[in-house]
FIDO-465822 format. One line per field, with one value per residue (C-alpha): residue number from 1; x, y, z; residue in three letters. Coordinates in pm, whole numbers, plus 50000, padded with zeros to 5 digits. Example, Ala and Ser with C-alpha at 12.3 -4.5 7.8 and 13.67 -1.06 7.14 Angstrom:
REM residues 2
n <- (1  2)
xx <- (51230  51367)
yy <- (49550  49894)
zz <- (50780  50714)
res <- (ala  ser)
***
This chain:
REM residues 226
n <- (1  2  3  4  5  6  7  8  9  10  11  12  13  14  15  16  17  18  19  20  21  22  23  24  25  26  27  28  29  30  31  32  33  34  35  36  37  38  39  40  41  42  43  44  45  46  47  48  49  50  51  52  53  54  55  56  57  58  59  60  61  62  63  64  65  66  67  68  69  70  71  72  73  74  75  76  77  78  79  80  81  82  83  84  85  86  87  88  89  90  91  92  93  94  95  96  97  98  99  100  101  102  103  104  105  106  107  108  109  110  111  112  113  114  115  116  117  118  119  120  121  122  123  124  125  126  127  128  129  130  131  132  133  134  135  136  137  138  139  140  141  142  143  144  145  146  147  148  149  150  151  152  153  154  155  156  157  158  159  160  161  162  163  164  165  166  167  168  169  170  171  172  173  174  175  176  177  178  179  180  181  182  183  184  185  186  187  188  189  190  191  192  193  194  195  196  197  198  199  200  201  202  203  204  205  206  207  208  209  210  211  212  213  214  215  216  217  218  219  220  221  222  223  224  225  226)
xx <- (50420  50351  49994  49837  49534  49341  48975  48658  48527  48217  48072  47710  47743  47586  47473  47299  47137  47272  47594  47644  47583  47843  48111  48425  48552  48862  48984  49288  49363  49642  49498  49241  49002  48671  48568  48616  48426  48136  48117  48056  47825  47636  47655  47541  47249  47155  47223  47552  47545  47888  48110  48389  48666  49034  49164  49520  49632  50037  50094  50057  49924  49641  49274  49129  49241  49070  48774  48863  48913  48597  48440  48613  48738  49088  49386  49758  49994  50207  50448  50614  51004  51281  51433  51123  51061  50674  50662  50743  50485  50223  50290  50256  49925  49763  49870  49680  49334  49430  49422  49081  48939  48889  48697  48736  48956  48814  49084  48942  49251  49520  49838  50098  50134  50117  50114  49748  49846  49695  49423  49286  49275  48911  48878  49069  48848  48927  48768  48949  48782  48807  48634  48881  49109  49132  49313  49406  49748  50039  50088  49707  49576  49371  49338  49621  49346  49067  49327  49422  49071  49015  49375  49219  48893  48642  48300  48262  48426  48297  48440  48503  48468  48728  48880  49245  49539  49944  49899  49769  49365  49393  49134  48798  48521  48264  48090  48101  47913  47926  47944  47954  48236  48059  48293  48362  48496  48850  49041  48873  48512  48526  48656  48387  48119  48278  48320  47945  47896  48228  47981  47688  47849  48121  47889  47618  47872  48064  47688  47640  47990  48003  47589  47731  47537  47853  48000  48377  48398  48745  48740  48310  48128  47776  47477  47306  47021  47111)
yy <- (81219  81559  81669  81920  82070  81921  82008  81812  81542  81538  81259  81196  81184  80956  80552  80457  80119  80193  80051  80316  80603  80482  80353  80568  80647  80797  80900  80854  81110  81245  81518  81716  81561  81485  81131  81317  81617  81394  81217  81557  81645  81326  81334  81737  81671  81347  81061  80926  80798  80697  80959  81093  81137  81153  81238  81186  81319  81190  81584  81924  82082  81872  82075  81764  81899  82228  82057  81847  82185  82308  82041  82034  81726  81655  81636  81413  81421  81133  81191  80858  80979  80745  80685  80540  80116  80040  79886  80257  80418  80223  80343  80739  80636  80382  80488  80807  80580  80346  80710  80818  80457  80455  80175  80150  80341  80462  80545  80842  80882  80785  80728  80560  80242  80140  79804  79685  79609  79339  79501  79674  79377  79352  79747  79930  80042  80164  80256  80264  80401  80026  79731  79532  79321  79536  79852  79852  79802  79967  80304  80295  80569  80907  80955  80732  80503  80614  80646  80318  80190  80412  80278  79939  80002  79908  79932  79950  80048  80160  80173  79879  79938  79679  79579  79659  79412  79457  79490  79750  79710  79308  79291  79133  79326  79432  79598  79714  79953  79966  80299  80298  80397  80655  80775  81101  81043  81166  81072  81391  81342  80945  81035  81294  80990  80734  80944  81020  80648  80649  80906  80666  80350  80378  80548  80273  79998  80167  80165  79850  79711  79918  79765  79375  79329  79240  78905  78871  78413  78452  78651  78582  78887  78787  78998  78982  79061  79266)
zz <- (53962  53957  54135  53911  54115  54400  54483  54505  54362  54157  54417  54419  54799  55037  55003  54709  54582  54248  54238  53924  54136  54372  54130  54182  53830  53757  53353  53173  52941  52647  52454  52379  52699  52458  52589  52970  52834  52661  53016  53210  52958  52984  53390  53437  53271  53469  53185  53359  53692  53807  53950  53800  54107  53946  53632  53498  53260  53035  53036  53140  52912  52759  52720  52898  53253  53166  53180  53486  53658  53537  53694  54011  53979  54096  53859  53845  53597  53512  53276  53086  53110  52885  53211  53374  53431  53364  53737  53836  53555  53726  53998  53895  53749  53987  54348  54324  54206  54516  54699  54607  54622  54232  54141  53735  53558  53211  52920  52710  52450  52697  52473  52707  52768  53137  53264  53434  53861  53989  54211  53906  53632  53494  53614  53330  53023  52678  52387  52046  51744  51514  51560  51709  51595  51287  51231  51621  51806  51832  51685  51580  51759  51642  51228  51161  51243  51010  50730  50786  50738  50420  50222  50282  50121  50438  50374  50744  51054  51382  51819  52031  52436  52573  52874  52940  52948  52889  52552  52309  52227  52328  52601  52639  52401  52577  52341  51933  51733  51379  51130  50759  50519  50275  49927  50020  50306  50408  50755  50965  50867  50913  51274  51354  51230  51473  51724  51747  51814  52031  52268  52307  52327  52573  52851  52810  52841  53090  53305  53230  53326  53717  53711  53682  53396  53194  53290  53172  53075  52956  52615  52580  52755  52854  52939  53323  53479  53786)
res <- (met  ser  gln  ala  glu  ser  gly  pro  gly  ala  ser  cys  gly  gly  ala  ser  asp  asp  pro  ala  arg  ala  ala  arg  leu  ala  val  leu  ile  ser  gly  gly  gly  thr  thr  leu  arg  asn  leu  leu  glu  leu  arg  ala  arg  gly  glu  phe  ala  pro  ser  ile  glu  leu  val  ile  ser  ser  ser  pro  asp  thr  arg  gly  leu  glu  phe  ala  arg  ala  ala  gly  ile  pro  thr  val  val  ala  arg  lys  thr  arg  asp  leu  asp  asp  ala  thr  tyr  ser  arg  gln  val  phe  asp  pro  cys  arg  glu  arg  arg  ile  asp  trp  val  val  met  gly  gly  phe  leu  lys  his  val  arg  ile  pro  his  asp  tyr  ala  gly  arg  val  val  asn  ile  his  pro  ser  leu  ile  pro  ala  phe  ser  gly  his  gly  met  tyr  gly  leu  lys  val  his  gln  ala  val  leu  asp  tyr  gly  ala  ala  leu  thr  gly  cys  thr  val  his  leu  val  asp  asp  asp  tyr  asp  arg  gly  pro  ile  leu  ala  gln  arg  cys  val  pro  val  leu  pro  asp  asp  asp  ala  ala  thr  leu  gln  arg  arg  val  phe  arg  glu  glu  cys  arg  leu  tyr  pro  glu  thr  leu  glu  lys  leu  val  arg  gly  ser  leu  arg  val  glu  gly  arg  arg  val  arg  ser  met  arg  val)
***
């Protein structure tokens, strides 16, 4: 692990009666950081309450690191090399989260497999660009997902927010939203339509989760009044 940059977090500061405003997030990225950028823009407009306190990237060259630095958020690069076993890589990712007292870990296009440690079980969240369990699992990411949808001839696709366990895209489903597949779609146009829904569904679900209005019971998720 290498410390890419450190700086002041984007914390709201002070105590708050709103658990969402008190929540400290880490965002994990591997590429362009579009999910991170969306959350930062929403927060800047006062439309997303949790504080993004750390960004962890699997590469030192991701554009998402630029968004984090511009926002003054500490960044860490955690490379997964062939000589690292799963336990060591998990520590590279989660030790910085422990050091900064991160409450929730948010995957935003994070493409490396990482084991979830016991102290973060049920506190790692991901969004996948299909309606899980369809078009999901190992190797299904980015345009590959949308091309698979088109190749299958599906009329509907969408996005899924789910908790993360040790297997790809298997954790309990927190929320889903449908998107139509249009006759003239290609993978790129379909990706853009799905991502528009991701930009709405992910922050909405994260706020419900950190406020305690979603309760996970096995694989079932119930909405709770808080």
